[in-house]
N, C-alpha and C positions, 0 to 999 in steps of 0.2 A: 489468443489469450482469452477468449470469451467462453469457452466450452463448459466450465463450471458456474457460470452466472445463475442459472436456475437453483443450483443447489444452495446458494448463500442468499438468495432473494429474501427469505423469511428472516434474516438476520439483519438485513439493512435497516437504517431508520426508516420510518414511514414516509412514503412519498419519494424516497430516493431509488433511482433506477441506475444500475451499472453502465458505465460507458465502456470500460475495459477493466480487466483484472490480471493478476500474475501470481503464481505460486511463489512464496518467498517465506524465508526465516527471519524472525526478529531476534537480534542479538542484544542481550542485556545482561545485567550483573546475575541473573538466574539461570542464564545459559541460552540455549537456542530454542525458539518456539516456532513450530512448524504452522503456517497458516497462509492467508490469501490477502494481498493488497488490492483493494477495490477502488476505482476512481468513479465517483458519481458526479453528477452537476454541481453539488455543493460541497462535497468532502471527499477526502482521501481517507480511506478506512483500512485497518488492519484487522482481519477476523482470525483469531486465534483458533486453530483446528483442534486443539486439545481442550478447550473450554467452550462449550456451546452457550453458556449463560451470558457472555458478552462481557464479563467483568475484566477480562484480559485484553480486550479489544482497543484499538487506537483509533480516536476519531479526530481528523484534522479539518476544521472548517476552512474553506478557502480563503475567508477573510483573515485568518490567522496565519496562513501559509507564508513562511519566509523564504524558502529555497529547497532546491533539490540537487545533490551532487551524486555522480556515479563513477566509481573506480572498479577495476578489476583487470582480469585477463581474458583468455579466450574461453574460459569455461565458468569460473565463479565471479560474480559481480557483487559489489557492495553499494547499496543505496542508502543516502542519508537524507532523510526528510526533517526539515527543521520548521518549527512554527512556535510561536508565542514564546521566544527565547528558550526553547526547548527542543529536543529532537530525538529521533529513533534510528537505528542502523538496522537494515534490512539486507538479506543476502539471498542470491539466487542466480539463475541463468543470467549471464551478462547480455546476452541478445534480448531476452524477454525484459530484463529490467530496464535496458536502453530503450524500447519501444514504450514501457510504461512511462518513463520519464518524459519522452517526447509528447505522449498523450496528456501528461499533467500540464506541460508548457503550452501546448496547443489549446487546453481548456482554460488556463488562467491567463493567456496573453493571446487572444483571438486576432 
């Protein structure tokens, strides 16, 4: 899951280092947005592949994190990340999203 980290390093907040990342699509009222979910020691970040400016990225501070749920079948998974009484839905490979969910849980519940 880490092969693209160096490509996204310049878009992470200063001082943040990726622990793991996964290719995912954010699903919202505007449609499907390709990008990457990145777990760092302090944040869960969605980097929108279509917009390098960062205006369309999601930043979830670990202290605001409320939960993560995974559903899906053998090919397509849906990951819901909730924080501060809001949330976002991401879609991708069920296997990779499951590994990302486990990494989140390991990071936040050592």
